[in-house]
C-alpha positions, 0 to 999 in steps of 0.5 A: 909311758908305753904307746901300746894299746891292746884291744880285746877280740870279742870273737875269741876272748870271754867266750864263756858268755854271750857275745853282747855280754863280752863288752862288759867283761872286756872293760872289767878286765881293763881293756879300753878298745875291742875288735871282733870278726863279724857283728852282723848277727845283731842289730848295729844299734844294739852292738853300739849301745853295749860298746858305748855303755862300757866306754869301749871304742870298736877298733875293727871288724870284717866286711861280710866274708861269704858263708863262714860256716861253710868254710869260706874265708872271704870272697874279694878275690873270687871273680864270680862273687863280685856283686855279693862282695860289693853289697858286703862292703855297703853292709860293712860301712852301714855297720861301721857308721853306727858303730863309729868304727874307722877300720874294716878288714877286707878278706881276700878268700881262698883262691889261686894266686894268679893274675885273674884273682889278683886283678879281681881282688885289686878291683874290689879293694879299689871299689871298697876304698873309694866308697869307704873314703866317703865315710872316713873309714880305712880298708885293711888287708891281712896276710894269713898263714896257709900252713895252719889256719887257712890253707889256700888263702890268697894273701899269705905274705907281708910283701904280697899284701904290701904290694897290693896296698901300693897297687891300690894307690889309695891313702885309706888302704892299709896293712893289717899285720898279724904277728902270729900269722907272719911268725908262721909264714916268714919270721924275722918279725922285728925287721918286717914290722920296722920295714912295714910300719909306714903302711900298718894300720892295725896289728894283731897277736897270738903266740905260736904254736897254738894261737893262745895268749903270749907266753904260751909259745915261742914268740918273745912278746916282752921284747917284741912289744917293747920294740914295736913301742920303740918304733913309735907304733901308735895304732891298736894291737888286737888280742886275736888269740884263743885263751888256753883257759879262762880269759881273765886268768890268762891276762897276766902278760897284758896287765902292764899294758892295760894298767899303763905301768909298762915302760 
């Protein structure tokens, strides 16, 4: 029996309907968990009620990440935004408590890779981790590709993120490993996942190029997911991809995992 558990990313999947209606769509498609980018446009209690009604645990969402519509992609490495970042941690934890979510993603943002910004990011990560520990929440950091999706993003390689996790020295700081981003930046996915497994708290996937569902690009997900399963990874894998068409019609690749028939 496979250990692979897939979470629907409701920010990118089932987008033919309003956000709060996507929970029911994910449950109907066979998903047993969900993630999303930001819930803050809605009262936390309303989001929690939708998830509970559908029997879907909320696996992950992001701490507030600055002005997203203006192009910001996190502020945790920015020295002039420290107070805003720390208020965002409190907001994220308030939502996490009501949503019963145990993992929050802290986004570094676009910043020069230098000692100043690295120090600010580390300080903010320690602050977030210590506050989150009182809520039994893990803080995740994710390397994101700078070639296609977020040019200038501070964290772009898995070793860089792993070094940050180690420097933080907190047991509730983990790595968020996105297969799509790391295929673009470094490849050699199987060996990287194997080496990083002890610190991986969450994984995400999409195919490359195009960031669509598995089977639309170059990554051999049939082999890779079996390899991840064989390694004993017991966390969730978020489906953070943009379906080429109707979300449900593009789930043929996932049905063996959603039904538990993959072995």
